[in-house]
N, C-alpha and C positions, 0 to 999 in steps of 0.2 A: 193699895190703890183704892181711892174712893170713887164709887159710882152710885147714882148718876153724878155727872160733872156739873156742879152748881157754880163754881168760880173758876174761870179759865184765864190764864195769863197769856198775853201775846208778846212775842219777842222777835224783833227784826234784826237782820244783819246790820252790824255796827257801821254807822256813817254811810248808809246807802239810801240816797233820796228816793230811788224808785220803789222802795219798799212801802212808802207812805200810803199810796192809794190802795193796794190790796190789803194792807193791814187794817186800815180804817174801815174798809168795806167789810172785812171779816168781823171787825168789832161791832159794827152796826148790825150785821146779820145775827151774831150771837146774842146781842142785847135784845133784838126782836124776838128771839127764841126764849127769853126769860132768863138767860144766863148772865151772871155777874161777870164783868170783864175788867181786868186790870192790865196795865201796860208796864212793861219793864222800864225802869227809870232811865237807863241809858238810851233805850230805843226812843222814849218820849222826847228826849232832848232834840231829836232830829225830825220830829213829826210836825205837821201843821197843827193849828189849834184843835184840841179835842176835849171831850167832856168826861174822859175815863180816869179813874184813880190810877196813880203811879205807885210802883212798888219795886224796891231793889231786889235783885235775884236772891240774895242771902236772907231776905225778910219774908220769903214766900213759904217757908215751912209752916204747915198747919193753916195756911191762908189760901192755898191754891190746890185745886183738884187735878188740873191738867194744864200743861204748858204747850202752846203751839208755836213752833219756831218757823219763821219765814226767812229763808236764805238758802245756803248750800250746806253740804255736809260739814264743812269747817265750822260754821256757826253752830250747828247742832252738837258737834263734838265738845265745843267750849261750854255750851249751856248744860249738856248732860253731866259733865264732871262737877258742876256746881249744884245741880238739882237732884242728882241721883241719891246722895246721902239723905235727902228729905223724903224719898219715896214718891216723888212727883213724876208721873208718866209724861212722855213727850210724843208729840206728833210733828212731823216735819213737812213743810210746804216748800217745794224745790224751786229756787230761783238761781241755782248754781248750774254746774255743768254735768257732774256725774250722777248724783242723786242715789247713791247706794243706801243712804239713811233717810234722806228727805224724799219720800216717794209719793207724796200727795202733789198733784199738779195744780198749777194756778187755775187752769181751765175748769177743773172739776172740784176746786177747793170747797165751795159752799156745800155742794151735795155730799161730798165725802165727810165733811165735818158734821153735817146734819145726821148722817148715818151713824157716826161715832156717838153722837149725843143719845141715840136710841140703842146703843150697845152693840152696833154692828161694826166690829173691828177685830183685828188679830193682835194679840198681845205677845210681845217677845222680850225676853230677858237677855241683856248683854253684859258680860263680865267687864269689870274695870281693873286697872292696875294701880297699885299704890306704890309710889316711888319716894324713897327717902335718901338723903345724902348725909353721911356722917363724916365729920371733920375732927380728928382727934378724939373720936368716940362721942362727940356731941352732935345732935341732929341740927343741921343748919338750913335744911330745906325739905319740904314734903308737898306733894301734889298728886292728883289723880290723872289717869289717862284712859280714854276709851279705845283708842287705836293702838298707840305704841309709846314706848319709852325708848329714845334713841341716844346713844353716846356717839358723838361724831367730832371729827377734827374741824377746826375753823378754816380761815383763809390761808392755810399753809399746806405745803405739799408733803410734809413729814407724816408718816404713819403714826398712829397712836398705839401704845402698848398697854395691855390690861390683862388681868387674871380673872377667871370666872370660877365661881364656886356655887354648887347647888346643894342646898340643905347642909351646908358646912363642908361638903366634900369637894376637893379640887377637881375641876373638869379640864381646863387647859389655860395656857398662856397664849396670847394672840397679838399679832401685829396686823392692823387693818385700818381702813378708812373709818370704820365705826362698827357698832353693834346695835341691832334692832331687837327689842323685846316687845313682841306683838301679841295682842289678843286675837281671837277669831275674827272680831270685827275689823281689826287692823291688818288681817292677813291679805286683804285685797288692796291695801294701800302701799306704803313704802316697802314693806316686807315682800310684797309680790314682785316689785321692780327689782329687788335684790336677789330674787331667786328662791324665795320662801314658798311654802305650801299654802294652798287655799284651805282654810278650816271653816267648817259650817258654824255659823254664829251660835247655834244652840249648845255647842261643846264648851266645856270649861277646860281649856288648854292654853298653854303659853308657848309661842314659837320664838326660838332664839336664832336670829338670822344675822350672820356676819356680812359686813359691807366691804367688798373688794379685799378679802383676806390675803395676806402675803403668802400663806401656804394653801395650796389648792385643795388639800385634804380637809380643811375646815369647812364643814357643811352645816346647813340648818338642822336644828334638833327641836323636837316637840316635847314639852314638859307637862306634867300634871299641874293643875291649877293650885294645888296645895304647896307647890315648891317655893322655897325661899332662895331667891337668886341674889348673889353678891358679885359685884364687879369692882375690882380693886385697880385703881389707875396708877400705872408706873411712869409713863411718859405723858405729861398733861399740858404741853404747850398749846395754848389756844384750843382747849377741848371743852365741849359744852354738852350738857344733857338737855334734850328737848322732849316735851310731852305733847303729843298731837301737834296742833298748829298754834297753840295758844300760850305755852309756858316754857321758859328755858332758864337754865342756871349754869354759870361758868364754874368749871371744876379746877381744883388745885391738886398738886402732887400729894399722893397718899390718901386722897378722898376715897370713900367707899360708898358705892351706890347699892342700895338694897331695893329689890322689887318683889312684891308679893301681890296676889290677887286681893282686891278689896272685898270686904264681906257683903256689901250691898250692891246688887246689880243696877244698871240703868234699865228702865222699862220703856220700850218703844211701842207705839200703837201704829198699826198699818191698816190700810183699807182691806175689806173682805176680799178674799181671793189672792192676797199677797203670796208670792212664791219667791224664795231666795234663788232658786235655780233659774227662774225667769229673769230675775235681776242680773244674774251672772251672764246669761245668754245675751241680754240686751246691752249691758254696760261694757262687757268685754268683747262684744261683737262676734260672739260664737255663732250667731244666727246668720252671719254673712257668708256667702259662697266665695271662696278665694279663687 
């Protein structure tokens, strides 16, 4: 991570007109602080006229010191998977509902970002998953996920059937609605709804969480991050693999899904005083009296 931040990219939630005003306000604020500002090309397509250079996400390597994402957690998930391989840290301004990852509020946006420019921030590393699909031994798909890799059935009522291996060792055959492979970041997302454990984001672990398994003895299991997970599809009618909320791929019979941790983490910047436990209390309503 480069500091001080001399060039900052601004990225807004895709096709969201209400992002225009706060994004351009932040751009003007940063420019006034002597920071070079670039705007993501897709974001710029939906902005009013502006005077800032535009740059595609995949061209930001070595050109940007920090990316500020205005939107919700879903927007940041997508951007993180693109920029993490470049080592670009991200800060999230929340315009969504939950805000587990985007924890800078619009009301305090300028002051919080000003503090970050002075080095007043908390840095956090979040592990990513690398998912690959092999068809006949040939890789036909590969992508990253910050939350989860999910194998799930489509719009049919039939259970899917798959075999799971860890580091080459057979674990089980299963019939279920699906299977979630989650990072600690994703442990508070779909995996939590499916009965998985909450994992602190500083841990390097992988949670394997079945979705509505046919056999009630099938329970979530937590793996070390160095594990190599293989999922072999036996019944694949209308089965899809989904990564976070932004990428999916339709599977065929005898496809093999391999999931490992990605060697480079995503770097998130939080305001000073950030507490994961405070976030849990607030977002999961643990501070409410029943």
